[in-house]
N, C-alpha and C positions, 0 to 999 in steps of 0.2 A: 323532762328531767332538767331542762335548761334553767327553769325557775328555781329549782332546788340548788343547783350549782351557784346561781347568782346570789341567793340568800346566804349560802355558805361563805362565799367570798366577801360579802358585805358585812357579815357578822364579825364578832371579836375572835378571829382565828388564833390570836396570840395566846389566848387563855384556854384553848382546847386541850383536854387531856388526851392520852392515847385512846381512851374509850371514845372520846369525841371524834378523833380521827377515824376510828373504825366505823362509827355511825355514818359519817359523811361518806366514807369509802363504800360502805354497804349500799347506801342510797344511790351513789353514782354507778355502782356496778350492777345493781338490779339483779336479774337472774342470769346474767351473762357469764359469771365466773366466780371464783373464790375471792375472799377479801385480799386486796393487793398487799404485797410485802411493803413494810416501811422502807422507804428509800426509792420505791418506784416513782415515776413522774407524777402519779396521782396521789402520792402520800408525801406531803410537804415535811420538811425538817430533817430527812435522812436520819431518823432516830438511831439506827444502827450504822455506825461509821466503820468502814473497813479500808485498811491501807495494806498493800497497793489497791488502787481503785479498780472497779470492775472493768474487765476487758483490757487492762494494761498489758503491754507487750515489751519484750526485751528488758525486763526488770533485772537489775544487777544483783549479784550474790550478796552484796553488803546492804541492800535495801532492807528496811525494817518491815515487819509484818505485825499488825495489831488490829484489834477489834475494840471499839469503845461505844458507850452510850452516854448521853449528857445527863440522863436521869433514869430512874428505874434501875434494873440490874440485868446483867447477862445471866441467862439460865444454862445455856449450853453453847459451846463453840467447838467445831470440828474442822480441822484443816488437814487436807490430804494432798499428796503430791503424786502425780502420775507420770511415769517415764518408762518407755519401752514395755508397756503393758503391765508394769509393776506399780502397785499402790502402796504408799507409805504414809502413815499418819504422823503429823508433827506433834510431839508431846508439848502441851501447853498448860497454862494455869490461869484461872480467873482470879483477879485481885479480890482481897477481902471485902472491899466495899462494893464489889459486883459490877463496877463501872468499866473494867477493861480486861482484856485477855492478851497474853503475850507468850511466846515460846518459853518453856522451862529453862532452856539454855540461853543465858543472856547474850552469849556470843554466837547464837545460831546464825548460820549463813544459808541463804536460799540455794537450793539445788539448781544448777544450770540445766538448760535444755529440758525443762520440765513444765508441766501444767499444774497449777494449784487451784484447788476448789475450797472455798470458805463457806461453811454453813454456820449461821449464828441465830440463836433464839433468845429473845429478851422479854422481860415481863415488867409491867408498870405497877404502881402502887395498888391498883384495883384488881390486879391479877390477870389483866389482859395481855396476851402474848402476841409478839410480832416476830417475823422471821425474815432473814435475808440470805441470799445465796449469790456469791460472786466468784468469778474466775479470773486468773491472770496467768501469763506465761513468762518464763524467765529467758535470759539471754542464751543464745546458742553459740558457744565459742567456735571460732574458725579453726583454732589450733588445739589439738588434743595430744596427750602422750599416754603410752601404755607401758607396762612392764612385762617382759617375758620371763617366766619363773621356772625354777626347779625346786623340788621334785614334782612329779605328776600327782594330781589329785587321787586320793585313795590308794596310793602305792605303799608297798612295804620296802623299807630302805635299810641300809647298814647304819651302824652306830656313828659313823663319821659324816653323815649327811649334813651339808650346809645349804640353807635356804638362800637361793640366789635370784636376784632380780636384775635383768638387763633392760634398760629403758631406751625407747626408740628416739628420744630427744634428750639433750643435756638438761640436767636438773640443777637449778640454781637455789631454789628454796628447799635445801636438803632436810632441814629439821621438820618442815611441814610434811614432806613426803615420808620420811622415816616414821614420824608419829602416826601417820595414817595406816601403817602396816603393823598389826598387832599379832604377836606370836605367843601362844599359851601352850603349856605342856602338862600332861598328867603322867607320872608325878611331876610336881612343879619344879621348875629350874629357871634361873635367870638366863634370858636370851638377849643378846646385844647385837645391834647392827654395826656394820663397818663399810664406809664408802671407799670405793676405788674410782677416783675421778668423779665426774658428774653424771655418769650414765650406768653405774653399777653399784648395787647395794646388797651385801651378803649378811646373813644372820647365823649365829651359832652360840651354843653355851660355852662355858669355860672348859669343859671336858667333854669327851664323847658322850652321846646320849646313852641312857641306860636301856638295855633291851626291854621291849614291851612298852616303851613310852608312846603315848598318843599325843600327836602334835596338831594344833589347829592354827592356820594362818588366815587371819581376817584382813582382807585387802580392801581398804576404804579410800581408794584413790579418786573416786568419782568426784569431780568438781574441786579437787585440791589443786591449787595453783603451783605447778612445779617450776615455772619460770614466768616472767611477765607476759601475761596474755595466753599462756599455755596451761591447759587444765587436764587433769586426769579423767579417765573414762571408765575405770574398772571398780566394781564393787562385787566381791565374791568371797567365798570361804573355801579354803583348801585344807584337807586333812590328810595326814599320812601316819603310818605306824612304823616304829623302829623294830626291826627283827632281831635275830640272834647277833651276837658279837663275833665278827671275824676280821682279823687284821693279818697282814702278810708283810714280812720283811725280806726285801731283796738285798743280798750282799753281792755287789757287783764284783768285788775282788775274789770272792769264793765261788762265784757263779752258781749261787743257790737261792732258793726262795723258801722260807719257813712260813707255813700257814698255821695260824693259831685260832682256836675257838674258845671264847670266854677266858682268854689268857693262857690256855693250855695248848701245847704244840700238838698238831694233828699229823702233819707230814712235812717233809722237806723235799723239794723237787729241783732238779738241775735246770739251769736257765742259761741263756746267752744275753748279755747286755750290750751297751753301746761300745763300738770299737774305740781305739785310742784317739782317733781324730773326730769321732762323733759320739762322745760320751753321753751317758744317761744322767739326767738330773738327780741330785740327791734330794732327800726330804720326803714329806708326807703328801701323797697324792690321793684324791678321792675318785672312785669310779663314778663317771658321769654318764656313760653310755655302754651298751652291750650290743654286739652284732654277731649273729651266727656266721656271717661272711661279709666282707667288705673289700673295696678296692683301695689300694694304697699307691699313690702316685707321688714320686719325689718332687715333682714340679709344684705341688700344692704346699709344700713345706720348706721350700728353698734349696732342694737338692737336685734341681734340674731334671735331667733324664736318667739319673743314676739307677732308678728302679721304677717299675710300674707293674704291680702284681694285682691282677683283677679279682683274685679269689682267696684273700687272706682269711683263714678260718678263726673262729672264736676270738674276735677282736674286742678288747675292753679298753675304752678311752680313759686316759689318766690326766691329760693336759689339753688345753685348748690349742696349743701350738703343735700338737700332733704326736705326743708320746702315747703309745698303746702298749698294753700287755696282750700278746696275741699268739696264736698257733703258728708254728713255722715248720713247713714241710720241705723246703728247698735246701736247707743245710743238712750236712751229714749228721746222723744221730750222735756221733762222737763229739760234736761241737758243744752240745749242752752239758754244762758242768765243767767244761775245760777252757773255753775261749769266749771272748766277747767280739762279736762280728757285726752287730746291727748299726743302724743309723741313729740310735738313741732309744729305740724301743726295747722292751723286754720280751724275749722270745721263749716259748715253751715248745717242746717237741710235739709235733702233730703230723697228720697225714693229709694228702690232698683231698679236699672235700670235707675234712674234719671228722673226728671220731670221739665218742665219749670215753673210749678206752685209753686215750692218750693223756699225758699230763695236762695239755692245754684244754682238752675236752672235760676232764675231771674238774679242773679249777673253774672253768666257765660255768658249768652247771651248778656250782656251789657259791657263785658270786652274786651279790646284790649291788645295784646302784647305791652308792653311799658307803660301801666298804673302803677301808683304807689300805693302800699299798705304800710302804715306806722303803725308800732306797737308801742304802748306806754304803760307804767305802767306794764311792765312785770318784773319779777325778774331776767331776763337773761341780758347778755351784749348786746351791739349794734352789729348788724351783720357786719362782715368784708366787706370792700368795694370791695373785689374781690370774695366774695361769691355770685355767681350770678351777677346780674347787680346792685351791691350795692354802686356804686360810688357816689351817692348823699349824702352819709354819710360823705364825705370829704368836708371841706370848699374849696372855690375857690382858695385860696392861696396855700393850700396843694395840691390841684389837679394840678395846674399849675407847682408846684415844681416837679411833677413826669414826666414832659415832658423832652425828650432828646434834645429839641430845645430851652430850656430856660437857 
């Protein structure tokens, strides 16, 4: 075979067609294997050119990806990305002249911490095909950020639910992060984000959700640069359904709570709210947690050792700072409806261990995360919009002004 190789090198290689290259390659290969890919060491000219190059590592997100041929035409190009056992094809398009392929999205960025595989098939004027397969890997960032979100996937929530993200690292590129989270609803409604500092982003519509609304949250934070050198790691879809409408109004001065379903009053129950020195916040608060029983320790919310109750029944969280609506078995039954004695929470009559036959048990069993409890006629200020899910205390204009996309 050496004399064949020598003749091939001595001949006019510059005028060889692809068919000629195949002929030479076939003679060289004999019966040892298939015709080599164009671009192999044995096939001069690298007729199919792929960028990034085969075997490249630590390729940056802004690097371009393209496939070209100097003559002939590309017949098929397939680019796939593998990460965490997931395979994703990169949408792309071959140019009209057939000489090049590029991603459909001109602003396409390579996914970080991934492995790319490029398969290309080209054909020359005589109908001879050549193929090339290359791989490259992208940069693995040292720093990642994630968002902890509410509500839970596939949950049924109240009409006041606010979609909330708490990020583990401060976000500086807020517009990029906000744009990467897409919320859609059926029936359709405008949903807008609002930033509270650099580590929290909440979303809500102008008014409470309509009962029966189906909401989808597409989180596309993977590889989004939230701050210089800090990239997101999440790509997932969350869905939730809005249940029946229930809102409750607590009148701290009258010591009552009126419960409404679909705007119609259901019942009014006696309550005890915050004492004169530890008043309850005014304003709209959204239920964010429900606990059959929980411990309440005054030391965790700035009240020292004033109380420590290990078995508070039917506890419903209203604020991040520690405001709960909960069962109360330690006060005299006469307290409810006549006096305010708490450290800021809203108490409903209950028994030790809890019971569904008490006002607290009745309300707990009929409450969803996302229900709204509004306090009026308290001597305190209005709850801050970022204290729990308090965003309904901002008007729509102010809410939209907090978006990084406006």
